[in-house]
C-alpha positions as a Markdown table, in Angstrom:
| # | Residue | x | y | z |
|---|---|---|---|---|
| 1 | Met | -14.2 | -16.9 | 13.4 |
| 2 | Lys | -14.8 | -13.5 | 11.5 |
| 3 | Thr | -15.6 | -13.3 | 7.8 |
| 4 | Tyr | -15.6 | -10.2 | 5.4 |
| 5 | Gln | -18.5 | -9.8 | 2.9 |
| 6 | Arg | -18.3 | -7.5 | -0.1 |
| 7 | Asp | -20.5 | -4.3 | 0.5 |
| 8 | Pro | -23.3 | -4.6 | -2.0 |
| 9 | Ser | -23.4 | -0.8 | -2.4 |
| 10 | Val | -20.0 | -0.7 | -4.1 |
| 11 | Pro | -19.9 | -1.6 | -7.5 |
| 12 | Glu | -17.9 | -4.8 | -8.6 |
| 13 | Arg | -14.8 | -3.9 | -10.0 |
| 14 | Glu | -11.8 | -5.6 | -11.3 |
| 15 | Arg | -9.5 | -6.9 | -8.5 |
| 16 | Leu | -6.0 | -7.0 | -9.0 |
| 17 | Phe | -4.0 | -8.9 | -6.0 |
| 18 | Val | -0.8 | -7.5 | -5.4 |
| 19 | Gly | 1.4 | -10.3 | -3.2 |
| 20 | Val | 4.6 | -10.3 | -1.2 |
| 21 | Ser | 7.1 | -8.4 | -3.0 |
| 22 | Glu | 4.7 | -7.5 | -5.9 |
| 23 | Trp | 3.6 | -4.3 | -7.1 |
| 24 | Asp | 0.9 | -2.9 | -9.8 |
| 25 | Val | -0.7 | -0.2 | -11.3 |
| 26 | Ala | -4.1 | 0.2 | -12.2 |
| 27 | Ser | -7.1 | 2.7 | -13.6 |
| 28 | Ala | -10.3 | 3.3 | -13.2 |
| 29 | Gly | -12.9 | 0.2 | -13.3 |
| 30 | Gln | -9.9 | -1.8 | -11.0 |
| 31 | Thr | -9.3 | -2.4 | -7.3 |
| 32 | Leu | -5.7 | -2.7 | -6.0 |
| 33 | Val | -5.8 | -5.3 | -3.2 |
| 34 | Ala | -3.1 | -6.5 | -0.8 |
| 35 | Tyr | -3.8 | -9.2 | 1.7 |
| 36 | Gly | -2.0 | -10.4 | 5.0 |
| 37 | Leu | 0.1 | -7.3 | 5.9 |
| 38 | Gly | 2.0 | -7.9 | 8.9 |
| 39 | Ala | 5.4 | -6.4 | 9.1 |
| 40 | Cys | 5.5 | -5.7 | 5.3 |
| 41 | Val | 4.1 | -2.3 | 4.2 |
| 42 | Ala | 1.6 | -1.4 | 1.3 |
| 43 | Val | 2.5 | 1.8 | -0.4 |
| 44 | Val | -0.2 | 3.2 | -2.4 |
| 45 | Leu | 0.3 | 6.1 | -4.9 |
| 46 | Tyr | -3.2 | 7.7 | -6.5 |
| 47 | Asp | -3.8 | 10.3 | -8.9 |
| 48 | Pro | -7.4 | 11.6 | -8.2 |
| 49 | Glu | -7.6 | 13.5 | -11.3 |
| 50 | Ala | -6.5 | 11.0 | -13.4 |
| 51 | Arg | -7.8 | 8.4 | -11.6 |
| 52 | Val | -4.7 | 5.8 | -11.9 |
| 53 | Gly | -3.0 | 4.3 | -8.6 |
| 54 | Gly | -0.4 | 1.8 | -7.9 |
| 55 | Leu | 0.2 | -0.7 | -4.9 |
| 56 | Ala | 3.7 | -1.9 | -3.6 |
| 57 | His | 3.8 | -4.6 | -1.2 |
| 58 | Pro | 7.7 | -4.7 | 0.1 |
| 59 | Met | 8.8 | -6.5 | 3.1 |
| 60 | Leu | 12.1 | -5.2 | 3.8 |
| 61 | Pro | 13.5 | -1.9 | 4.6 |
| 62 | Arg | 16.5 | -1.0 | 2.4 |
| 63 | Gln | 17.9 | -3.1 | -0.2 |
| 64 | Asp | 21.2 | -2.1 | 0.4 |
| 65 | Glu | 21.2 | -3.9 | 3.7 |
| 66 | Ala | 20.5 | -7.3 | 2.2 |
| 67 | Asp | 22.2 | -9.7 | -0.4 |
| 68 | Ser | 19.1 | -9.7 | -3.1 |
| 69 | Thr | 18.4 | -8.3 | -6.5 |
| 70 | Asn | 14.7 | -8.2 | -6.4 |
| 71 | Glu | 13.7 | -4.5 | -6.2 |
| 72 | Ser | 10.1 | -5.4 | -5.3 |
| 73 | Lys | 11.3 | -7.2 | -1.9 |
| 74 | Phe | 12.5 | -3.6 | -0.8 |
| 75 | Val | 10.4 | -0.8 | 0.1 |
| 76 | Asp | 13.4 | 1.9 | -1.3 |
| 77 | Pro | 13.2 | 0.6 | -4.4 |
| 78 | Ala | 9.9 | -0.3 | -4.3 |
| 79 | Val | 8.6 | 3.1 | -4.0 |
| 80 | Glu | 10.8 | 4.7 | -6.6 |
| 81 | His | 9.7 | 1.9 | -9.3 |
| 82 | Leu | 6.0 | 2.4 | -8.1 |
| 83 | Leu | 6.1 | 6.0 | -8.7 |
| 84 | Arg | 7.7 | 5.8 | -12.3 |
| 85 | Glu | 5.1 | 3.2 | -13.1 |
| 86 | Thr | 2.3 | 5.0 | -11.9 |
| 87 | Leu | 3.5 | 8.2 | -14.1 |
| 88 | Ala | 4.0 | 6.1 | -16.9 |
| 89 | Ala | 0.3 | 4.9 | -16.6 |
| 90 | Gly | -1.0 | 8.6 | -17.0 |
| 91 | Ala | -0.4 | 10.0 | -13.5 |
| 92 | Thr | 0.6 | 13.8 | -13.0 |
| 93 | Tyr | 3.6 | 14.1 | -10.6 |
| 94 | Gly | 2.1 | 17.1 | -9.0 |
| 95 | Ser | -1.3 | 15.3 | -8.3 |
| 96 | Val | -0.1 | 12.2 | -7.0 |
| 97 | Glu | -0.9 | 11.6 | -3.2 |
| 98 | Gly | 0.7 | 8.7 | -1.0 |
| 99 | Tyr | -0.3 | 6.3 | 1.6 |
| 100 | Val | 1.3 | 4.0 | 3.9 |
| 101 | Val | -0.5 | 0.6 | 5.3 |
| 102 | Gly | 1.1 | -2.4 | 7.6 |
| 103 | Gly | 4.2 | -2.6 | 9.8 |
| 104 | Ala | 2.4 | -4.3 | 12.3 |
| 105 | Asp | 4.2 | -6.2 | 14.9 |
| 106 | Leu | 2.4 | -9.5 | 14.7 |
| 107 | Ile | 4.5 | -12.0 | 16.3 |
| 108 | Asp | 7.7 | -12.2 | 18.6 |
| 109 | Leu | 10.3 | -14.0 | 16.7 |
| 110 | Pro | 14.0 | -13.8 | 17.8 |
| 111 | Glu | 15.3 | -14.2 | 14.4 |
| 112 | Leu | 12.8 | -11.4 | 13.1 |
| 113 | Pro | 14.3 | -7.9 | 14.4 |
| 114 | Arg | 11.3 | -6.1 | 16.1 |
| 115 | Glu | 12.5 | -3.1 | 14.5 |
| 116 | Val | 11.7 | -4.6 | 10.5 |
| 117 | Ser | 7.9 | -3.4 | 10.8 |
| 118 | Glu | 8.8 | -0.1 | 12.2 |
| 119 | Arg | 11.6 | 0.6 | 9.6 |
| 120 | Asn | 9.5 | -0.7 | 6.9 |
| 121 | Ala | 6.7 | 2.1 | 7.6 |
| 122 | Glu | 9.9 | 4.8 | 8.4 |
| 123 | Val | 11.6 | 4.1 | 5.2 |
| 124 | Ala | 8.5 | 4.0 | 2.9 |
| 125 | Leu | 7.6 | 7.5 | 4.7 |
| 126 | Ala | 11.0 | 9.0 | 4.1 |
| 127 | Glu | 11.2 | 7.8 | 0.5 |
| 128 | Leu | 7.8 | 9.3 | -0.5 |
| 129 | Asp | 9.2 | 12.6 | 1.1 |
| 130 | Arg | 12.6 | 12.3 | -1.0 |
| 131 | Leu | 10.5 | 11.7 | -4.3 |
| 132 | Gly | 8.4 | 14.8 | -3.2 |
| 133 | Val | 5.1 | 12.6 | -3.1 |
| 134 | Pro | 2.9 | 14.0 | -0.2 |
| 135 | Val | 1.6 | 11.6 | 2.0 |
| 136 | Ala | -2.1 | 12.0 | 2.5 |
| 137 | Gly | -2.4 | 9.0 | 5.0 |
| 138 | Thr | -1.4 | 6.5 | 7.1 |
| 139 | Asp | -2.3 | 3.3 | 9.0 |
| 140 | Val | 1.2 | 1.8 | 10.6 |
| 141 | Gly | 2.2 | -0.3 | 13.7 |
| 142 | Gly | 0.0 | -2.2 | 15.9 |
| 143 | Thr | -0.2 | -5.6 | 16.5 |
| 144 | His | -3.0 | -6.5 | 13.6 |
| 145 | Gly | -2.3 | -7.6 | 10.3 |
| 146 | Arg | -4.1 | -5.6 | 7.6 |
| 147 | Thr | -5.7 | -5.6 | 4.2 |
| 148 | Val | -5.8 | -2.7 | 1.9 |
| 149 | Glu | -8.0 | -2.0 | -1.2 |
| 150 | Leu | -7.7 | 1.1 | -3.3 |
| 151 | Asp | -10.9 | 1.5 | -6.0 |
| 152 | Val | -8.9 | 3.4 | -8.4 |
| 153 | Gly | -12.1 | 4.4 | -10.6 |
| 154 | Thr | -13.3 | 6.1 | -6.8 |
| 155 | Gly | -10.4 | 6.7 | -4.8 |
| 156 | Ala | -11.6 | 5.0 | -1.9 |
| 157 | Leu | -8.6 | 3.2 | 0.0 |
| 158 | Arg | -9.9 | 0.9 | 2.9 |
| 159 | Val | -7.9 | -0.9 | 5.4 |
| 160 | Ser | -9.4 | -3.8 | 7.4 |
| 161 | Thr | -8.3 | -5.7 | 10.6 |
| 162 | Ala | -9.7 | -8.9 | 12.1 |
| 163 | Ala | -10.3 | -6.6 | 14.7 |
| 164 | Gly | -12.2 | -4.1 | 14.4 |
| 165 | Glu | -14.2 | -2.3 | 11.7 |
| 166 | Pro | -12.7 | -1.1 | 8.4 |
| 167 | Thr | -11.0 | 2.2 | 8.3 |
| 168 | Leu | -11.4 | 4.6 | 5.1 |
| 169 | Leu | -8.2 | 6.3 | 4.7 |
| 170 | Arg | -9.5 | 7.8 | 1.8 |
| 171 | Ser | -13.1 | 8.7 | 0.7 |
| 172 | Pro | -14.7 | 8.0 | -2.4 |
| 173 | Glu | -15.0 | 10.8 | -4.8 |
| 174 | Glu | -18.1 | 11.1 | -6.6 |
| 175 | Asp | -18.2 | 10.5 | -10.5 |
């Protein structure tokens, strides 16, 4: 069994957990975390100048393809809402960077179309492009689940899997 330990060189920050079909926005001193990304994606928005970030954890690609009004469940409305909330929290439109993590194909279930994971990532990237948010990094696909953490104070964006060492999608900035 593999366990993860906190890196003692990283200062302890308030951790905000973002579950499936949720989103949240945070500022310096807080860390946004999404566990268990399988076919779901995490869309991360970050403004390094304002030190404001947001994370959405939608599970399905497009709201117009389902019978639900829960916007946080779907990639397309979740990305747009997350951008609005990140800007309302103090981010500047021209400074926001986008990241997409997840979209893995973990299990083979006949009732779950295999393209859901791929489409989640594709729709997230397309929505960021449509909204004019540059994509600064991705870690998508494959067959391993992921955990993503954004330290909003430093800008460090870490992606961990049970299959290997954590990946740093965005390096921490010096304070």
